[in-house]
C-alpha positions, 0 to 999 in steps of 0.5 A: 051247418058245418057238413053232413056225412051221408052213408051208404048200404050197398053199392047203388046207395053208395054211388048215390051218396057219392052223387048227392056228396059231389053235388053239394060242398058240405056234404060228404059220403061213406060206402060201403056194403051193410051185412044184410047185403053181404049174400049179394056181394062178390069181389067185383062188387068190392072193386067197383066199391074200391073205384068209388071210395078214391073219389075226393068226397068219400071220408069212410067206408061203412055202413059195415059190420054184423048184424045177428038181429034180423040175420038177413044174411048168413054170418060167415058172408057178413064176417067175410065182407065185414073183413073184406071192407076193413082191409079195403080201408086200410089200403085206402086209408080210410076210417070204417064206420061199423053197424053192430047188432046183437053181434058185439063179441064177434064185432069186437074180435074182428076190430081186434084183429084186423080192425086194430089197423084202421080208425073208426066209428061204432055207429049207433052204439049198443054195447056196454062200457067195457066194449066201448072202452076197448074200441076206444084203446083202438082210436075208434069213436062212439056214435050216439043216436036218437034212443038216447032220448027214450025215458027207458034207455038207462043204460045207454044214459050210464055209458054216455055219462062214462064216455070221455068227451073226445070220444063221443058223436052224434048221429040221426040214423035217418030215416031210422030211429027218431028220437022220442018226441018223434017216434013212429015219424021218419027220422030226418036229420034236424031231429039230431037237436033233440039227441043233442040236448039230451047228451049235452044233459047227460054229460053236464055241458052247455048245448053249444059246448056239446055241439062243439065238441062232437063236431070237433071229434067228427071232423077229426075222424073224418078228416073235414076241415 
């Protein structure tokens, strides 16, 4: 194992991720407020996040973005919280990890505005090739998770085949989105191997080559040496 990146979704989870990172040499933390929690976010929340994000084991701000599928927070509050955290990432010179669910145009609009000044990752990417090309052009990476192993994920399969090698990374999104052989189970970091096998197949690579490539891309984005 080279490293594990543990991602927060609210202030409490971000603190826990940071604590775990500080307890284990090869674990790093990403801290942020998920769009589901935007409705309870205040200026004091962002200030607390700023303090937390200055920990040396914190490598990015996330998971931040917009979620129009479940709409658990009002959309204007989601956008406001998203933009606040992008400004924070820019201030601290950290990349961002972006959540985008059924909000492609609005996410892209924010990234083309405020987000052009930071680097980042579009996590569990569900957009099309045109969107991928736009964000890659701004220096973002495209993260692929368990759904790439689903037989009916043909659009995602085609997307992966067209992605530049230097713009792709892998993730688990655990405990969600387990790969095909584990459907219905809690996802675990170990299951990323199945995702890696499928992406290697789609890219026409050997598994070891794909693992080295995506690990190198992730280390570069998170500045993990």
